[in-house]
C-alpha positions in Angstrom: -0.1 0.0 -0.2 0.9 3.4 -0.7 0.3 6.4 1.2 0.5 5.0 4.9 1.4 7.5 7.4 3.9 6.3 10.4 4.3 8.4 13.9 6.5 6.1 16.1 9.4 7.4 14.3 12.5 8.1 16.3 15.5 10.4 16.0 18.2 11.4 18.0 20.3 14.2 19.2 24.2 13.4 19.6 23.5 14.0 23.0 21.0 11.5 23.2 22.1 8.8 21.4 24.2 6.6 23.9 20.2 6.4 25.6 19.8 3.9 22.6 22.7 1.5 22.4 20.9 -1.2 24.6 18.5 -1.6 21.8 20.5 -1.2 18.8 20.2 -5.2 18.6 24.5 -5.5 19.9 27.4 -3.5 19.2 28.1 -5.2 15.7 25.5 -3.1 14.6 25.4 0.6 16.9 27.5 2.0 13.8 24.4 1.5 10.9 21.5 1.6 14.0 23.5 5.7 14.7 23.2 6.9 11.5 19.5 5.9 10.8 18.6 7.8 13.9 20.3 10.7 13.9 19.4 10.7 10.0 16.6 12.7 9.6 17.3 13.5 5.2 18.0 11.2 2.5 18.6 7.9 3.9 15.3 7.6 6.3 13.1 9.4 3.2 14.6 6.7 0.5 13.4 4.3 3.1 10.0 5.7 2.9 9.8 5.8 0.0 11.1 1.8 -1.1 7.6 0.9 1.4 5.2 3.2 0.4 5.2 5.6 3.8 4.6 8.8 2.5 4.5 11.2 6.0 6.1 10.1 9.4 5.6 12.1 12.3 9.3 12.0 13.9 9.6 11.8 17.5 12.8 11.6 20.1 14.3 8.7 21.3 13.7 7.0 24.9 13.9 7.9 27.3 16.3 10.9 26.7 14.5 14.1 28.6 12.7 12.2 31.0 15.5 10.3 32.2 17.1 14.0 32.4 17.5 14.6 36.9 18.3 18.4 36.6 14.9 20.4 35.5 16.5 23.6 33.8 18.7 20.7 31.5 15.4 18.3 30.4 13.9 22.0 29.7 16.9 23.1 27.1 17.6 19.1 25.8 13.7 19.2 25.2 13.6 22.6 23.0 17.5 21.4 20.9 15.3 18.3 20.1 12.5 20.3 19.0 14.4 23.0 17.2 16.0 20.0 15.1 13.1 17.9 14.4 11.6 21.4 13.3 14.6 22.3 10.8 14.1 18.6 8.8 10.2 19.4 8.9 10.9 22.9 6.8 13.1 21.4 4.2 10.5 18.9 4.4 6.9 19.4 5.2 5.2 17.6 3.1 7.0 14.0 4.1 7.4 14.7 8.0 5.9 16.2 10.9 6.9 16.3 14.9 5.9 14.8 17.5 7.2 17.5 20.9 10.2 16.3 23.2 8.5 17.4 26.8 10.3 18.3 30.6 7.9 16.6 32.7 10.1 17.9 35.4 8.2 20.7 35.1 4.6 20.7 34.5 4.2 24.2 33.4 7.2 24.0 31.4 6.2 21.3 29.4 2.4 23.0 28.6 5.3 26.1 27.5 7.2 23.9 25.4 4.0 21.6 24.0 2.2 25.3 23.0 5.9 26.7 21.4 6.3 23.4 19.3 2.1 23.2 18.2 1.8 26.9 17.8 5.0 28.4 16.5 7.2 25.2 14.8 3.7 23.5 13.5 4.0 19.7 15.5 1.2 17.3 15.7 1.1 16.7 19.5 4.2 15.6 21.9 5.4 11.9 22.5 6.6 11.8 26.0 9.0 8.8 27.3 7.0 7.2 29.8 7.6 8.2 33.3 9.8 11.2 34.7 13.0 11.0 36.7 13.3 14.5 38.7 16.3 15.5 41.2 17.0 11.9 42.3 17.6 8.7 40.4 15.4 6.9 42.2 12.0 8.7 41.5 9.5 8.1 39.1 7.0 10.6 38.6 3.6 9.9 36.8 1.5 12.0 35.1 -2.0 10.5 36.6 -1.1 12.4 39.9 -2.6 15.9 40.4 -0.1 17.9 39.8 -0.2 17.7 36.4 -3.9 18.6 36.0 -2.6 22.3 34.7 -0.3 20.3 32.0 -3.6 18.2 31.1 -5.7 21.8 30.5 -3.2 23.1 28.1 -3.0 19.8 26.2 -7.0 20.0 26.3 -7.1 23.5 24.5 -4.4 23.4 22.1 -6.6 19.3 20.8 -3.6 17.5 20.4 -2.5 14.0 20.9 -0.4 12.8 23.6 1.5 10.2 22.7 2.8 7.9 26.1 6.2 5.8 25.1 7.4 2.9 26.5 10.9 3.3 28.6 12.7 0.8 30.7 12.1 0.6 34.5 14.6 2.0 36.9 16.6 -0.1 39.1 15.5 1.0 41.9 11.8 -0.6 40.9 13.3 -3.4 38.8 13.4 -6.1 42.0 11.0 -8.7 39.7 13.5 -8.4 36.8 16.5 -9.3 39.1 18.6 -11.9 37.2 16.3 -12.0 34.2 18.0 -8.4 32.8 16.1 -9.8 29.0 12.7 -8.8 30.3 12.8 -5.7 31.8 12.8 -3.7 28.0 11.3 -4.5 25.2 10.6 -8.3 25.0 8.2 -7.4 28.0 8.4 -4.9 30.6 8.0 -1.8 27.4 4.4 -3.1 27.9 4.2 -3.5 31.8 5.0 -0.1 32.1 3.1 1.4 29.6 0.6 -0.1 30.5 0.2 0.5 34.2 0.9 4.1 33.4 -2.0 4.2 30.8 -4.0 2.6 33.0 -3.9 4.9 36.2 -5.0 7.6 33.4 -7.8 5.9 32.7 -8.7 5.9 36.9 -7.4 9.1 38.1 -10.7 11.1 36.1 -8.6 12.6 34.0 -11.2 11.6 31.3 -13.8 12.9 32.8 -11.6 16.6 33.3 -10.6 16.6 30.2 -13.2 14.5 27.8 -11.4 16.0 24.5 -8.2 14.2 25.2 -7.1 11.7 23.3 -3.9 9.4 24.1 -1.6 7.3 21.4 -0.2 3.9 22.6 2.4 1.6 20.5 2.4 -1.8 20.2 -1.2 -3.2 19.5 -1.7 -1.9 22.6 0.9 -2.4 25.1 -1.2 -5.9 25.7 -4.5 -3.9 27.3 -6.9 -4.8 24.2 -6.6 -8.1 25.5 -7.2 -7.9 29.2 -9.9 -5.3 28.7 -12.6 -7.7 29.6 -11.2 -8.9 32.5 -9.8 -5.6 33.5 -13.4 -4.7 34.2 -15.1 -8.0 35.1 -12.7 -7.9 37.8 -13.4 -4.4 38.9 -17.4 -4.9 38.7 -16.3 -7.7 41.3 -14.3 -5.9 44.1 -13.8 -1.9 43.1 -10.7 -1.6 45.6 -11.3 1.7 45.5 -11.7 2.9 42.1 -13.6 5.9 41.9 -14.5 6.2 38.4 -17.8 7.6 37.0 -17.3 4.8 34.0 -16.1 1.6 33.5 -12.2 2.4 33.0 -12.1 -0.3 29.5 -15.1 2.5 28.4 -12.5 5.1 29.4 -9.7 3.6 27.4 -11.9 3.0 24.4 -13.1 6.4 24.2 -10.1 8.1 24.9 -6.6 6.0 23.2 -5.7 4.9 19.9 -3.6 2.3 19.1 -0.2 1.7 16.8 1.0 -1.1 14.8 4.5 -0.3 16.1 6.5 -2.8 16.4 3.5 -5.6 16.8 3.7 -7.0 13.9 1.8 -10.5 14.3 -1.7 -11.4 13.0 -3.4 -13.0 15.9 -2.4 -9.9 18.2 -4.2 -7.2 15.1 -7.2 -9.4 15.0 -7.6 -9.3 18.5 -6.7 -5.4 18.6 -9.2 -4.6 15.6 -12.4 -6.9 17.9 -11.6 -4.8 20.5 -11.0 -1.0 19.3 -12.3 -1.0 16.2 -10.6 0.2 12.7 -11.2 4.0 13.4 -9.0 3.5 16.5 -6.2 1.6 14.9 -2.8 3.2 13.3 -0.2 1.7 11.3 3.3 2.6 12.3 7.1 1.0 12.4 8.8 2.2 15.1 11.8 2.9 12.9 14.6 2.2 13.9 14.1 0.2 16.3 12.3 -2.0 13.5 12.7 -2.3 9.7 10.3 -0.1 8.0 10.4 -3.1 5.4 9.2 -5.3 8.4 6.5 -3.2 9.6 5.4 -2.3 6.1 5.5 -5.5 4.5 3.6 -7.2 7.0 1.0 -4.4 7.0 0.5 -4.3 3.1 0.1 -8.8 3.0 -2.1 -9.0 6.5 -5.9 -10.3 6.3 -8.0 -6.9 5.8 -10.3 -5.6 3.6 -8.8 -3.1 1.4 -10.8 -0.3 2.5 -9.7 -1.3 6.4 -6.3 -1.4 5.1 -6.8 2.1 3.8 -8.4 3.7 6.8 -5.8 2.2 9.8 -2.6 3.0 7.4 -3.9 6.5 6.4 -6.9 8.3 6.9 -7.3 7.1 10.5 -3.9 9.6 11.4 -5.6 12.2 8.6 -8.3 12.7 10.8 -6.9 12.6 14.3 -3.8 14.8 13.3 -5.0 16.7 10.6 -3.2 16.8 8.1 -3.3 18.1 4.8 -2.4 15.5 2.6 
């Protein structure tokens, strides 16, 4: 399929590049990987062309800003990353868009940077790499807490999507992974961490306060669609202090979108479509952690009606991000 739109597509600054080394597939691949994630010009565009991807929304690699303990430094790195993405968008406005990197260490500064990126740079929303550390390495701040209500108010006013992207759990909170480091990141831990954060948002009253918020998560929903029936069933049986005005699953299905990034599996895709519906599922690749070839070849050939393939591969993104394509 030509004309696909992808938007879990990562770039890096030289100063955040090392954050991606452990995900690059081994030291033998590092040089090639580093070149691909730093490039936001000819090589990336040629790769997109070969795989029928018309447009990509760029985002900063993980955890990057979210792991910077000093708030002032986090603000400065966010701004540099966003300005670098803006250069690529200005050079290729029909091919690239931008997701703002945000210094969530300071909710007011994050809101101000998002406002700058949307209103001045034309960005399509934000992508934040999970929880944020601040001041001490053992800290982990989640965005359902009251201190972030002002930030979410600005997201709501700007009316742009917020992509909640995974990150690896910090050592102080990673006891279940001891002796099994392979569990911590993309094979398992990413989905555990991101799904917990997403469900916290659902159960916090956030979507009652801001009913137009739209949150995106990748990897076919970080396991949540598969488990959503059981989550609601068990919470009806034993709410355990849940104070939501609606079932948690209703919040999820009304406020979340999921992408195919990095999860090119037909049975998982079928489950996701059954639970979320075709209007809430969108194509993405997760480049360069996955190849565009793998993402595109799978999506172009997975059993779908051509109307649904067009909707998931293109139309949903045009509507969600209000793209003039």
